[in-house]
PDB file of N, CA, C and O in Angstrom:
ATOM      1  N   UNK A   1      91.146 114.990  68.351  1.00  0.00           N
ATOM      2  CA  UNK A   1      92.278 115.097  67.462  1.00  0.00           C
ATOM      3  C   UNK A   1      92.810 113.701  67.139  1.00  0.00           C
ATOM      4  O   UNK A   1      92.760 112.782  67.955  1.00  0.00           O
ATOM      5  N   UNK A   2      93.313 113.586  65.929  1.00  0.00           N
ATOM      6  CA  UNK A   2      93.881 112.317  65.456  1.00  0.00           C
ATOM      7  C   UNK A   2      95.341 112.547  65.099  1.00  0.00           C
ATOM      8  O   UNK A   2      95.666 113.481  64.367  1.00  0.00           O
ATOM      9  N   UNK A   3      96.215 111.698  65.612  1.00  0.00           N
ATOM     10  CA  UNK A   3      97.612 111.694  65.172  1.00  0.00           C
ATOM     11  C   UNK A   3      97.770 110.545  64.187  1.00  0.00           C
ATOM     12  O   UNK A   3      97.309 109.428  64.418  1.00  0.00           O
ATOM     13  N   UNK A   4      98.431 110.856  63.092  1.00  0.00           N
ATOM     14  CA  UNK A   4      98.692 109.911  62.008  1.00  0.00           C
ATOM     15  C   UNK A   4     100.210 109.760  61.926  1.00  0.00           C
ATOM     16  O   UNK A   4     100.921 110.717  61.619  1.00  0.00           O
ATOM     17  N   UNK A   5     100.695 108.555  62.202  1.00  0.00           N
ATOM     18  CA  UNK A   5     102.127 108.291  62.224  1.00  0.00           C
ATOM     19  C   UNK A   5     102.432 107.230  61.174  1.00  0.00           C
ATOM     20  O   UNK A   5     101.805 106.171  61.147  1.00  0.00           O
ATOM     21  N   UNK A   6     103.399 107.522  60.312  1.00  0.00           N
ATOM     22  CA  UNK A   6     103.786 106.597  59.244  1.00  0.00           C
ATOM     23  C   UNK A   6     105.302 106.461  59.261  1.00  0.00           C
ATOM     24  O   UNK A   6     106.020 107.449  59.413  1.00  0.00           O
ATOM     25  N   UNK A   7     105.785 105.225  59.102  1.00  0.00           N
ATOM     26  CA  UNK A   7     107.218 104.988  58.929  1.00  0.00           C
ATOM     27  C   UNK A   7     107.429 104.220  57.633  1.00  0.00           C
ATOM     28  O   UNK A   7     106.594 103.414  57.224  1.00  0.00           O
ATOM     29  N   UNK A   8     108.568 104.490  56.994  1.00  0.00           N
ATOM     30  CA  UNK A   8     108.879 103.851  55.719  1.00  0.00           C
ATOM     31  C   UNK A   8     110.275 103.269  55.735  1.00  0.00           C
ATOM     32  O   UNK A   8     111.176 103.780  56.400  1.00  0.00           O
ATOM     33  N   UNK A   9     110.435 102.194  54.992  1.00  0.00           N
ATOM     34  CA  UNK A   9     111.741 101.637  54.653  1.00  0.00           C
ATOM     35  C   UNK A   9     111.856 101.774  53.145  1.00  0.00           C
ATOM     36  O   UNK A   9     110.971 101.346  52.403  1.00  0.00           O
ATOM     37  N   UNK A  10     112.958 102.375  52.695  1.00  0.00           N
ATOM     38  CA  UNK A  10     113.145 102.636  51.278  1.00  0.00           C
ATOM     39  C   UNK A  10     114.181 101.699  50.668  1.00  0.00           C
ATOM     40  O   UNK A  10     115.019 101.133  51.369  1.00  0.00           O
ATOM     41  N   UNK A  11     114.107 101.550  49.366  1.00  0.00           N
ATOM     42  CA  UNK A  11     115.089 100.761  48.632  1.00  0.00           C
ATOM     43  C   UNK A  11     116.473 101.379  48.810  1.00  0.00           C
ATOM     44  O   UNK A  11     116.603 102.577  49.065  1.00  0.00           O
ATOM     45  N   UNK A  12     117.489 100.557  48.675  1.00  0.00           N
ATOM     46  CA  UNK A  12     118.861 101.064  48.755  1.00  0.00           C
ATOM     47  C   UNK A  12     119.114 102.063  47.638  1.00  0.00           C
ATOM     48  O   UNK A  12     118.536 101.969  46.556  1.00  0.00           O
ATOM     49  N   UNK A  13     119.983 103.015  47.920  1.00  0.00           N
ATOM     50  CA  UNK A  13     120.406 104.031  46.956  1.00  0.00           C
ATOM     51  C   UNK A  13     119.279 104.941  46.497  1.00  0.00           C
ATOM     52  O   UNK A  13     119.322 105.466  45.385  1.00  0.00           O
ATOM     53  N   UNK A  14     118.271 105.135  47.339  1.00  0.00           N
ATOM     54  CA  UNK A  14     117.149 106.027  47.002  1.00  0.00           C
ATOM     55  C   UNK A  14     117.092 107.229  47.945  1.00  0.00           C
ATOM     56  O   UNK A  14     116.030 107.823  48.132  1.00  0.00           O
ATOM     57  N   UNK A  15     118.237 107.587  48.542  1.00  0.00           N
ATOM     58  CA  UNK A  15     118.256 108.678  49.514  1.00  0.00           C
ATOM     59  C   UNK A  15     117.769 109.994  48.903  1.00  0.00           C
ATOM     60  O   UNK A  15     116.994 110.718  49.529  1.00  0.00           O
ATOM     61  N   UNK A  16     118.216 110.303  47.697  1.00  0.00           N
ATOM     62  CA  UNK A  16     117.806 111.568  47.067  1.00  0.00           C
ATOM     63  C   UNK A  16     116.300 111.572  46.805  1.00  0.00           C
ATOM     64  O   UNK A  16     115.630 112.577  47.046  1.00  0.00           O
ATOM     65  N   UNK A  17     115.772 110.460  46.316  1.00  0.00           N
ATOM     66  CA  UNK A  17     114.332 110.366  46.068  1.00  0.00           C
ATOM     67  C   UNK A  17     113.558 110.416  47.381  1.00  0.00           C
ATOM     68  O   UNK A  17     112.485 111.017  47.445  1.00  0.00           O
ATOM     69  N   UNK A  18     114.092 109.790  48.429  1.00  0.00           N
ATOM     70  CA  UNK A  18     113.441 109.840  49.735  1.00  0.00           C
ATOM     71  C   UNK A  18     113.346 111.286  50.219  1.00  0.00           C
ATOM     72  O   UNK A  18     112.302 111.702  50.721  1.00  0.00           O
ATOM     73  N   UNK A  19     114.416 112.044  50.073  1.00  0.00           N
ATOM     74  CA  UNK A  19     114.406 113.453  50.495  1.00  0.00           C
ATOM     75  C   UNK A  19     113.409 114.265  49.662  1.00  0.00           C
ATOM     76  O   UNK A  19     112.718 115.133  50.196  1.00  0.00           O
ATOM     77  N   UNK A  20     113.332 113.985  48.357  1.00  0.00           N
ATOM     78  CA  UNK A  20     112.330 114.665  47.516  1.00  0.00           C
ATOM     79  C   UNK A  20     110.922 114.347  47.999  1.00  0.00           C
ATOM     80  O   UNK A  20     110.070 115.233  48.060  1.00  0.00           O
ATOM     81  N   UNK A  21     110.674 113.086  48.341  1.00  0.00           N
ATOM     82  CA  UNK A  21     109.370 112.669  48.840  1.00  0.00           C
ATOM     83  C   UNK A  21     109.036 113.399  50.145  1.00  0.00           C
ATOM     84  O   UNK A  21     107.937 113.934  50.289  1.00  0.00           O
ATOM     85  N   UNK A  22     109.972 113.424  51.092  1.00  0.00           N
ATOM     86  CA  UNK A  22     109.713 114.088  52.371  1.00  0.00           C
ATOM     87  C   UNK A  22     109.512 115.588  52.173  1.00  0.00           C
ATOM     88  O   UNK A  22     108.671 116.191  52.840  1.00  0.00           O
ATOM     89  N   UNK A  23     110.270 116.195  51.268  1.00  0.00           N
ATOM     90  CA  UNK A  23     110.056 117.614  50.945  1.00  0.00           C
ATOM     91  C   UNK A  23     108.666 117.825  50.349  1.00  0.00           C
ATOM     92  O   UNK A  23     107.996 118.813  50.651  1.00  0.00           O
ATOM     93  N   UNK A  24     108.239 116.889  49.502  1.00  0.00           N
ATOM     94  CA  UNK A  24     106.900 116.989  48.908  1.00  0.00           C
ATOM     95  C   UNK A  24     105.831 116.922  49.996  1.00  0.00           C
ATOM     96  O   UNK A  24     104.852 117.667  49.950  1.00  0.00           O
ATOM     97  N   UNK A  25     106.013 116.036  50.972  1.00  0.00           N
ATOM     98  CA  UNK A  25     105.057 115.969  52.087  1.00  0.00           C
ATOM     99  C   UNK A  25     105.035 117.287  52.854  1.00  0.00           C
ATOM    100  O   UNK A  25     103.964 117.823  53.138  1.00  0.00           O
ATOM    101  N   UNK A  26     106.201 117.805  53.186  1.00  0.00           N
ATOM    102  CA  UNK A  26     106.282 119.070  53.929  1.00  0.00           C
ATOM    103  C   UNK A  26     105.623 120.214  53.157  1.00  0.00           C
ATOM    104  O   UNK A  26     105.044 121.119  53.758  1.00  0.00           O
ATOM    105  N   UNK A  27     105.710 120.173  51.845  1.00  0.00           N
ATOM    106  CA  UNK A  27     105.125 121.247  51.025  1.00  0.00           C
ATOM    107  C   UNK A  27     103.597 121.234  51.057  1.00  0.00           C
ATOM    108  O   UNK A  27     102.963 122.191  50.614  1.00  0.00           O
ATOM    109  N   UNK A  28     103.005 120.168  51.573  1.00  0.00           N
ATOM    110  CA  UNK A  28     101.542 120.063  51.638  1.00  0.00           C
ATOM    111  C   UNK A  28     100.942 120.923  52.748  1.00  0.00           C
ATOM    112  O   UNK A  28      99.752 121.236  52.708  1.00  0.00           O
ATOM    113  N   UNK A  29     101.740 121.305  53.729  1.00  0.00           N
ATOM    114  CA  UNK A  29     101.215 122.073  54.872  1.00  0.00           C
ATOM    115  C   UNK A  29     100.389 123.284  54.453  1.00  0.00           C
ATOM    116  O   UNK A  29      99.250 123.419  54.901  1.00  0.00           O
ATOM    117  N   UNK A  30     100.918 124.170  53.611  1.00  0.00           N
ATOM    118  CA  UNK A  30     100.115 125.349  53.251  1.00  0.00           C
ATOM    119  C   UNK A  30      99.023 125.063  52.215  1.00  0.00           C
ATOM    120  O   UNK A  30      98.165 125.910  51.967  1.00  0.00           O
ATOM    121  N   UNK A  31      99.056 123.891  51.622  1.00  0.00           N
ATOM    122  CA  UNK A  31      98.116 123.553  50.550  1.00  0.00           C
ATOM    123  C   UNK A  31      96.868 122.853  51.074  1.00  0.00           C
ATOM    124  O   UNK A  31      95.766 123.088  50.578  1.00  0.00           O
ATOM    125  N   UNK A  32      97.039 121.995  52.074  1.00  0.00           N
ATOM    126  CA  UNK A  32      95.931 121.182  52.583  1.00  0.00           C
ATOM    127  C   UNK A  32      95.547 121.703  53.973  1.00  0.00           C
ATOM    128  O   UNK A  32      96.264 121.467  54.946  1.00  0.00           O
ATOM    129  N   UNK A  33      94.422 122.408  54.062  1.00  0.00           N
ATOM    130  CA  UNK A  33      94.065 123.058  55.333  1.00  0.00           C
ATOM    131  C   UNK A  33      93.765 122.082  56.473  1.00  0.00           C
ATOM    132  O   UNK A  33      93.787 122.481  57.637  1.00  0.00           O
ATOM    133  N   UNK A  34      93.492 120.839  56.169  1.00  0.00           N
ATOM    134  CA  UNK A  34      93.189 119.852  57.224  1.00  0.00           C
ATOM    135  C   UNK A  34      94.412 119.526  58.083  1.00  0.00           C
ATOM    136  O   UNK A  34      94.261 119.027  59.199  1.00  0.00           O
ATOM    137  N   UNK A  35      95.609 119.797  57.587  1.00  0.00           N
ATOM    138  CA  UNK A  35      96.826 119.498  58.347  1.00  0.00           C
ATOM    139  C   UNK A  35      96.964 120.521  59.477  1.00  0.00           C
ATOM    140  O   UNK A  35      97.154 121.712  59.231  1.00  0.00           O
ATOM    141  N   UNK A  36      96.866 120.044  60.697  1.00  0.00           N
ATOM    142  CA  UNK A  36      97.054 120.919  61.859  1.00  0.00           C
ATOM    143  C   UNK A  36      98.542 121.011  62.184  1.00  0.00           C
ATOM    144  O   UNK A  36      99.072 122.099  62.405  1.00  0.00           O
ATOM    145  N   UNK A  37      99.203 119.866  62.212  1.00  0.00           N
ATOM    146  CA  UNK A  37     100.647 119.803  62.449  1.00  0.00           C
ATOM    147  C   UNK A  37     101.221 118.722  61.549  1.00  0.00           C
ATOM    148  O   UNK A  37     100.546 117.750  61.210  1.00  0.00           O
ATOM    149  N   UNK A  38     102.492 118.911  61.166  1.00  0.00           N
ATOM    150  CA  UNK A  38     103.161 117.894  60.368  1.00  0.00           C
ATOM    151  C   UNK A  38     104.655 117.983  60.632  1.00  0.00           C
ATOM    152  O   UNK A  38     105.241 119.065  60.654  1.00  0.00           O
ATOM    153  N   UNK A  39     105.256 116.815  60.832  1.00  0.00           N
ATOM    154  CA  UNK A  39     106.694 116.739  61.039  1.00  0.00           C
ATOM    155  C   UNK A  39     107.196 115.492  60.326  1.00  0.00           C
ATOM    156  O   UNK A  39     106.589 114.426  60.424  1.00  0.00           O
ATOM    157  N   UNK A  40     108.292 115.627  59.618  1.00  0.00           N
ATOM    158  CA  UNK A  40     108.934 114.478  58.997  1.00  0.00           C
ATOM    159  C   UNK A  40     110.350 114.378  59.541  1.00  0.00           C
ATOM    160  O   UNK A  40     110.928 115.368  59.991  1.00  0.00           O
ATOM    161  N   UNK A  41     110.893 113.188  59.494  1.00  0.00           N
ATOM    162  CA  UNK A  41     112.263 112.997  59.952  1.00  0.00           C
ATOM    163  C   UNK A  41     112.906 111.805  59.276  1.00  0.00           C
ATOM    164  O   UNK A  41     112.235 110.885  58.807  1.00  0.00           O
ATOM    165  N   UNK A  42     114.233 111.850  59.240  1.00  0.00           N
ATOM    166  CA  UNK A  42     115.033 110.765  58.667  1.00  0.00           C
ATOM    167  C   UNK A  42     115.774 110.084  59.811  1.00  0.00           C
ATOM    168  O   UNK A  42     116.380 110.745  60.654  1.00  0.00           O
ATOM    169  N   UNK A  43     115.720 108.775  59.830  1.00  0.00           N
ATOM    170  CA  UNK A  43     116.366 107.991  60.864  1.00  0.00           C
ATOM    171  C   UNK A  43     117.878 108.254  60.873  1.00  0.00           C
ATOM    172  O   UNK A  43     118.513 108.306  59.820  1.00  0.00           O
ATOM    173  N   UNK A  44     118.443 108.420  62.073  1.00  0.00           N
ATOM    174  CA  UNK A  44     119.884 108.625  62.210  1.00  0.00           C
ATOM    175  C   UNK A  44     120.563 107.453  62.923  1.00  0.00           C
ATOM    176  O   UNK A  44     121.776 107.469  63.129  1.00  0.00           O
ATOM    177  N   UNK A  45     119.790 106.449  63.296  1.00  0.00           N
ATOM    178  CA  UNK A  45     120.339 105.291  64.000  1.00  0.00           C
ATOM    179  C   UNK A  45     120.413 104.114  63.036  1.00  0.00           C
ATOM    180  O   UNK A  45     119.370 103.573  62.669  1.00  0.00           O
ATOM    181  N   UNK A  46     121.592 103.700  62.617  1.00  0.00           N
ATOM    182  CA  UNK A  46     121.716 102.603  61.643  1.00  0.00           C
ATOM    183  C   UNK A  46     121.202 101.257  62.154  1.00  0.00           C
ATOM    184  O   UNK A  46     121.026 100.328  61.365  1.00  0.00           O
ATOM    185  N   UNK A  47     120.960 101.140  63.451  1.00  0.00           N
ATOM    186  CA  UNK A  47     120.439  99.888  63.998  1.00  0.00           C
ATOM    187  C   UNK A  47     118.929  99.760  63.817  1.00  0.00           C
ATOM    188  O   UNK A  47     118.377  98.673  63.992  1.00  0.00           O
ATOM    189  N   UNK A  48     118.251 100.861  63.466  1.00  0.00           N
ATOM    190  CA  UNK A  48     116.804 100.824  63.252  1.00  0.00           C
ATOM    191  C   UNK A  48     116.497 100.288  61.857  1.00  0.00           C
ATOM    192  O   UNK A  48     117.298 100.428  60.933  1.00  0.00           O
ATOM    193  N   UNK A  49     115.320  99.671  61.721  1.00  0.00           N
ATOM    194  CA  UNK A  49     114.926  99.053  60.458  1.00  0.00           C
ATOM    195  C   UNK A  49     114.295 100.015  59.462  1.00  0.00           C
ATOM    196  O   UNK A  49     114.292  99.737  58.262  1.00  0.00           O
ATOM    197  N   UNK A  50     113.763 101.133  59.925  1.00  0.00           N
ATOM    198  CA  UNK A  50     113.032 102.036  59.031  1.00  0.00           C
ATOM    199  C   UNK A  50     113.814 103.330  58.827  1.00  0.00           C
ATOM    200  O   UNK A  50     114.628 103.722  59.663  1.00  0.00           O
ATOM    201  N   UNK A  51     113.550 103.979  57.701  1.00  0.00           N
ATOM    202  CA  UNK A  51     114.364 105.106  57.256  1.00  0.00           C
ATOM    203  C   UNK A  51     113.777 106.484  57.543  1.00  0.00           C
ATOM    204  O   UNK A  51     114.532 107.434  57.754  1.00  0.00           O
ATOM    205  N   UNK A  52     112.468 106.617  57.557  1.00  0.00           N
ATOM    206  CA  UNK A  52     111.861 107.939  57.696  1.00  0.00           C
ATOM    207  C   UNK A  52     110.511 107.828  58.395  1.00  0.00           C
ATOM    208  O   UNK A  52     109.898 106.762  58.458  1.00  0.00           O
ATOM    209  N   UNK A  53     110.073 108.977  58.918  1.00  0.00           N
ATOM    210  CA  UNK A  53     108.815 109.026  59.668  1.00  0.00           C
ATOM    211  C   UNK A  53     108.030 110.287  59.306  1.00  0.00           C
ATOM    212  O   UNK A  53     108.598 111.322  58.958  1.00  0.00           O
ATOM    213  N   UNK A  54     106.724 110.165  59.400  1.00  0.00           N
ATOM    214  CA  UNK A  54     105.806 111.295  59.321  1.00  0.00           C
ATOM    215  C   UNK A  54     104.939 111.252  60.573  1.00  0.00           C
ATOM    216  O   UNK A  54     104.372 110.212  60.910  1.00  0.00           O
ATOM    217  N   UNK A  55     104.838 112.389  61.261  1.00  0.00           N
ATOM    218  CA  UNK A  55     103.905 112.533  62.376  1.00  0.00           C
ATOM    219  C   UNK A  55     103.036 113.730  62.037  1.00  0.00           C
ATOM    220  O   UNK A  55     103.536 114.845  61.887  1.00  0.00           O
ATOM    221  N   UNK A  56     101.741 113.500  61.915  1.00  0.00           N
ATOM    222  CA  UNK A  56     100.835 114.594  61.557  1.00  0.00           C
ATOM    223  C   UNK A  56      99.595 114.549  62.443  1.00  0.00           C
ATOM    224  O   UNK A  56      99.269 113.527  63.047  1.00  0.00           O
ATOM    225  N   UNK A  57      98.917 115.689  62.497  1.00  0.00           N
ATOM    226  CA  UNK A  57      97.761 115.824  63.391  1.00  0.00           C
ATOM    227  C   UNK A  57      96.599 116.415  62.609  1.00  0.00           C
ATOM    228  O   UNK A  57      96.761 117.348  61.822  1.00  0.00           O
ATOM    229  N   UNK A  58      95.409 115.839  62.849  1.00  0.00           N
ATOM    230  CA  UNK A  58      94.181 116.246  62.158  1.00  0.00           C
ATOM    231  C   UNK A  58      93.046 116.360  63.170  1.00  0.00           C
ATOM    232  O   UNK A  58      93.077 115.738  64.232  1.00  0.00           O
ATOM    233  N   UNK A  59      92.061 117.152  62.828  1.00  0.00           N
ATOM    234  CA  UNK A  59      90.915 117.382  63.707  1.00  0.00           C
ATOM    235  C   UNK A  59      90.071 116.111  63.880  1.00  0.00           C
ATOM    236  O   UNK A  59      89.507 115.880  64.949  1.00  0.00           O
ATOM    237  N   UNK A  60      89.986 115.292  62.826  1.00  0.00           N
ATOM    238  CA  UNK A  60      89.103 114.125  62.849  1.00  0.00           C
ATOM    239  C   UNK A  60      89.560 113.115  61.799  1.00  0.00           C
ATOM    240  O   UNK A  60      90.436 113.409  60.985  1.00  0.00           O
ATOM    241  N   UNK A  61      88.963 111.929  61.825  1.00  0.00           N
ATOM    242  CA  UNK A  61      89.251 110.938  60.786  1.00  0.00           C
ATOM    243  C   UNK A  61      88.781 111.431  59.422  1.00  0.00           C
ATOM    244  O   UNK A  61      89.388 111.104  58.403  1.00  0.00           O
ATOM    245  N   UNK A  62      87.709 112.212  59.396  1.00  0.00           N
ATOM    246  CA  UNK A  62      87.223 112.775  58.127  1.00  0.00           C
ATOM    247  C   UNK A  62      88.259 113.736  57.538  1.00  0.00           C
ATOM    248  O   UNK A  62      88.498 113.738  56.330  1.00  0.00           O
ATOM    249  N   UNK A  63      88.864 114.545  58.395  1.00  0.00           N
ATOM    250  CA  UNK A  63      89.918 115.460  57.933  1.00  0.00           C
ATOM    251  C   UNK A  63      91.129 114.677  57.433  1.00  0.00           C
ATOM    252  O   UNK A  63      91.743 115.049  56.432  1.00  0.00           O
ATOM    253  N   UNK A  64      91.471 113.601  58.123  1.00  0.00           N
ATOM    254  CA  UNK A  64      92.567 112.736  57.688  1.00  0.00           C
ATOM    255  C   UNK A  64      92.255 112.136  56.322  1.00  0.00           C
ATOM    256  O   UNK A  64      93.129 112.071  55.458  1.00  0.00           O
ATOM    257  N   UNK A  65      91.028 111.703  56.124  1.00  0.00           N
ATOM    258  CA  UNK A  65      90.632 111.141  54.822  1.00  0.00           C
ATOM    259  C   UNK A  65      90.711 112.189  53.708  1.00  0.00           C
ATOM    260  O   UNK A  65      91.128 111.874  52.594  1.00  0.00           O
ATOM    261  N   UNK A  66      90.319 113.419  53.997  1.00  0.00           N
ATOM    262  CA  UNK A  66      90.429 114.483  52.990  1.00  0.00           C
ATOM    263  C   UNK A  66      91.890 114.716  52.623  1.00  0.00           C
ATOM    264  O   UNK A  66      92.215 114.911  51.451  1.00  0.00           O
ATOM    265  N   UNK A  67      92.761 114.697  53.611  1.00  0.00           N
ATOM    266  CA  UNK A  67      94.205 114.820  53.369  1.00  0.00           C
ATOM    267  C   UNK A  67      94.695 113.681  52.479  1.00  0.00           C
ATOM    268  O   UNK A  67      95.372 113.915  51.478  1.00  0.00           O
ATOM    269  N   UNK A  68      94.352 112.453  52.845  1.00  0.00           N
ATOM    270  CA  UNK A  68      94.815 111.287  52.089  1.00  0.00           C
ATOM    271  C   UNK A  68      94.332 111.311  50.640  1.00  0.00           C
ATOM    272  O   UNK A  68      95.027 110.819  49.750  1.00  0.00           O
ATOM    273  N   UNK A  69      93.162 111.873  50.397  1.00  0.00           N
ATOM    274  CA  UNK A  69      92.579 111.882  49.058  1.00  0.00           C
ATOM    275  C   UNK A  69      92.829 113.173  48.288  1.00  0.00           C
ATOM    276  O   UNK A  69      92.367 113.315  47.156  1.00  0.00           O
ATOM    277  N   UNK A  70      93.543 114.101  48.878  1.00  0.00           N
ATOM    278  CA  UNK A  70      93.862 115.353  48.189  1.00  0.00           C
ATOM    279  C   UNK A  70      94.801 115.049  47.014  1.00  0.00           C
ATOM    280  O   UNK A  70      95.743 114.273  47.177  1.00  0.00           O
ATOM    281  N   UNK A  71      94.571 115.633  45.852  1.00  0.00           N
ATOM    282  CA  UNK A  71      95.403 115.338  44.666  1.00  0.00           C
ATOM    283  C   UNK A  71      96.901 115.558  44.892  1.00  0.00           C
ATOM    284  O   UNK A  71      97.715 114.814  44.345  1.00  0.00           O
ATOM    285  N   UNK A  72      97.278 116.556  45.679  1.00  0.00           N
ATOM    286  CA  UNK A  72      98.705 116.795  45.918  1.00  0.00           C
ATOM    287  C   UNK A  72      99.310 115.720  46.816  1.00  0.00           C
ATOM    288  O   UNK A  72     100.473 115.353  46.648  1.00  0.00           O
ATOM    289  N   UNK A  73      98.524 115.213  47.771  1.00  0.00           N
ATOM    290  CA  UNK A  73      99.011 114.107  48.602  1.00  0.00           C
ATOM    291  C   UNK A  73      99.149 112.845  47.764  1.00  0.00           C
ATOM    292  O   UNK A  73     100.117 112.099  47.911  1.00  0.00           O
ATOM    293  N   UNK A  74      98.203 112.612  46.905  1.00  0.00           N
ATOM    294  CA  UNK A  74      98.258 111.436  46.033  1.00  0.00           C
ATOM    295  C   UNK A  74      99.502 111.493  45.147  1.00  0.00           C
ATOM    296  O   UNK A  74     100.147 110.472  44.914  1.00  0.00           O
ATOM    297  N   UNK A  75      99.836 112.682  44.657  1.00  0.00           N
ATOM    298  CA  UNK A  75     101.028 112.850  43.825  1.00  0.00           C
ATOM    299  C   UNK A  75     102.300 112.530  44.626  1.00  0.00           C
ATOM    300  O   UNK A  75     103.187 111.834  44.130  1.00  0.00           O
ATOM    301  N   UNK A  76     102.385 113.032  45.845  1.00  0.00           N
ATOM    302  CA  UNK A  76     103.549 112.744  46.690  1.00  0.00           C
ATOM    303  C   UNK A  76     103.627 111.258  47.013  1.00  0.00           C
ATOM    304  O   UNK A  76     104.711 110.675  47.015  1.00  0.00           O
ATOM    305  N   UNK A  77     102.489 110.652  47.282  1.00  0.00           N
ATOM    306  CA  UNK A  77     102.453 109.227  47.607  1.00  0.00           C
ATOM    307  C   UNK A  77     102.908 108.357  46.433  1.00  0.00           C
ATOM    308  O   UNK A  77     103.483 107.288  46.637  1.00  0.00           O
ATOM    309  N   UNK A  78     102.655 108.806  45.228  1.00  0.00           N
ATOM    310  CA  UNK A  78     103.062 108.040  44.048  1.00  0.00           C
ATOM    311  C   UNK A  78     104.578 107.883  44.013  1.00  0.00           C
ATOM    312  O   UNK A  78     105.083 106.804  43.700  1.00  0.00           O
ATOM    313  N   UNK A  79     105.304 108.946  44.330  1.00  0.00           N
ATOM    314  CA  UNK A  79     106.765 108.858  44.387  1.00  0.00           C
ATOM    315  C   UNK A  79     107.184 107.865  45.457  1.00  0.00           C
ATOM    316  O   UNK A  79     108.067 107.039  45.229  1.00  0.00           O
ATOM    317  N   UNK A  80     106.558 107.941  46.617  1.00  0.00           N
ATOM    318  CA  UNK A  80     106.891 107.044  47.718  1.00  0.00           C
ATOM    319  C   UNK A  80     106.704 105.584  47.317  1.00  0.00           C
ATOM    320  O   UNK A  80     107.553 104.742  47.612  1.00  0.00           O
ATOM    321  N   UNK A  81     105.613 105.290  46.658  1.00  0.00           N
ATOM    322  CA  UNK A  81     105.323 103.904  46.282  1.00  0.00           C
ATOM    323  C   UNK A  81     106.379 103.334  45.344  1.00  0.00           C
ATOM    324  O   UNK A  81     106.610 102.125  45.333  1.00  0.00           O
ATOM    325  N   UNK A  82     107.024 104.196  44.553  1.00  0.00           N
ATOM    326  CA  UNK A  82     108.066 103.748  43.628  1.00  0.00           C
ATOM    327  C   UNK A  82     109.361 103.377  44.347  1.00  0.00           C
ATOM    328  O   UNK A  82     110.123 102.547  43.852  1.00  0.00           O
ATOM    329  N   UNK A  83     109.618 103.979  45.503  1.00  0.00           N
ATOM    330  CA  UNK A  83     110.925 103.821  46.146  1.00  0.00           C
ATOM    331  C   UNK A  83     110.891 103.092  47.484  1.00  0.00           C
ATOM    332  O   UNK A  83     111.943 102.817  48.060  1.00  0.00           O
ATOM    333  N   UNK A  84     109.714 102.778  47.981  1.00  0.00           N
ATOM    334  CA  UNK A  84     109.655 102.148  49.301  1.00  0.00           C
ATOM    335  C   UNK A  84     109.654 100.626  49.212  1.00  0.00           C
ATOM    336  O   UNK A  84     109.246 100.030  48.215  1.00  0.00           O
ATOM    337  N   UNK A  85     110.122 100.038  50.286  1.00  0.00           N
ATOM    338  CA  UNK A  85     110.066  98.584  50.468  1.00  0.00           C
ATOM    339  C   UNK A  85     108.906  98.238  51.376  1.00  0.00           C
ATOM    340  O   UNK A  85     108.200  97.253  51.160  1.00  0.00           O
ATOM    341  N   UNK A  86     108.714  99.072  52.409  1.00  0.00           N
ATOM    342  CA  UNK A  86     107.676  98.786  53.394  1.00  0.00           C
ATOM    343  C   UNK A  86     107.150 100.096  53.973  1.00  0.00           C
ATOM    344  O   UNK A  86     107.820 101.129  53.954  1.00  0.00           O
ATOM    345  N   UNK A  87     105.930 100.012  54.488  1.00  0.00           N
ATOM    346  CA  UNK A  87     105.267 101.154  55.118  1.00  0.00           C
ATOM    347  C   UNK A  87     104.435 100.630  56.271  1.00  0.00           C
ATOM    348  O   UNK A  87     103.739  99.624  56.135  1.00  0.00           O
ATOM    349  N   UNK A  88     104.505 101.302  57.392  1.00  0.00           N
ATOM    350  CA  UNK A  88     103.673 100.996  58.553  1.00  0.00           C
ATOM    351  C   UNK A  88     103.014 102.290  58.991  1.00  0.00           C
ATOM    352  O   UNK A  88     103.621 103.358  58.906  1.00  0.00           O
ATOM    353  N   UNK A  89     101.772 102.205  59.460  1.00  0.00           N
ATOM    354  CA  UNK A  89     101.063 103.396  59.913  1.00  0.00           C
ATOM    355  C   UNK A  89     100.219 103.060  61.129  1.00  0.00           C
ATOM    356  O   UNK A  89      99.804 101.922  61.344  1.00  0.00           O
ATOM    357  N   UNK A  90      99.983 104.109  61.919  1.00  0.00           N
ATOM    358  CA  UNK A  90      99.082 103.999  63.059  1.00  0.00           C
ATOM    359  C   UNK A  90      98.389 105.346  63.222  1.00  0.00           C
ATOM    360  O   UNK A  90      99.001 106.399  63.045  1.00  0.00           O
ATOM    361  N   UNK A  91      97.120 105.297  63.557  1.00  0.00           N
ATOM    362  CA  UNK A  91      96.329 106.504  63.838  1.00  0.00           C
ATOM    363  C   UNK A  91      95.781 106.357  65.253  1.00  0.00           C
ATOM    364  O   UNK A  91      95.282 105.294  65.623  1.00  0.00           O
ATOM    365  N   UNK A  92      95.874 107.416  66.037  1.00  0.00           N
ATOM    366  CA  UNK A  92      95.349 107.345  67.387  1.00  0.00           C
ATOM    367  C   UNK A  92      94.771 108.681  67.813  1.00  0.00           C
ATOM    368  O   UNK A  92      95.124 109.731  67.276  1.00  0.00           O
ATOM    369  N   UNK A  93      93.877 108.622  68.788  1.00  0.00           N
ATOM    370  CA  UNK A  93      93.237 109.815  69.330  1.00  0.00           C
ATOM    371  C   UNK A  93      94.193 110.452  70.323  1.00  0.00           C
ATOM    372  O   UNK A  93      94.770 109.776  71.175  1.00  0.00           O
ATOM    373  N   UNK A  94      94.350 111.755  70.201  1.00  0.00           N
ATOM    374  CA  UNK A  94      95.250 112.459  71.141  1.00  0.00           C
ATOM    375  C   UNK A  94      94.518 113.618  71.794  1.00  0.00           C
ATOM    376  O   UNK A  94      95.098 114.332  72.612  1.00  0.00           O
TER     377      UNK A  94
END
């Protein structure tokens, strides 16, 4: 199993767009069968540098790649790219 963890920092005053983006990610669960688990969250600690997180689980790196290249994921990612300042990701075997 592979866990895929992503954190984002968004531009100021983009809270509504950030929530739309996270909702779009959550909506992928029933659409993309490769997603085993998915959780998103919004940072509640103002001392942290990043605003939101995605934690997802896939059977393999190939399944993760299919998720990343799925047209609906690409559409959600396009919104993110418009409003983010930074993105960090890590994938690990679990």
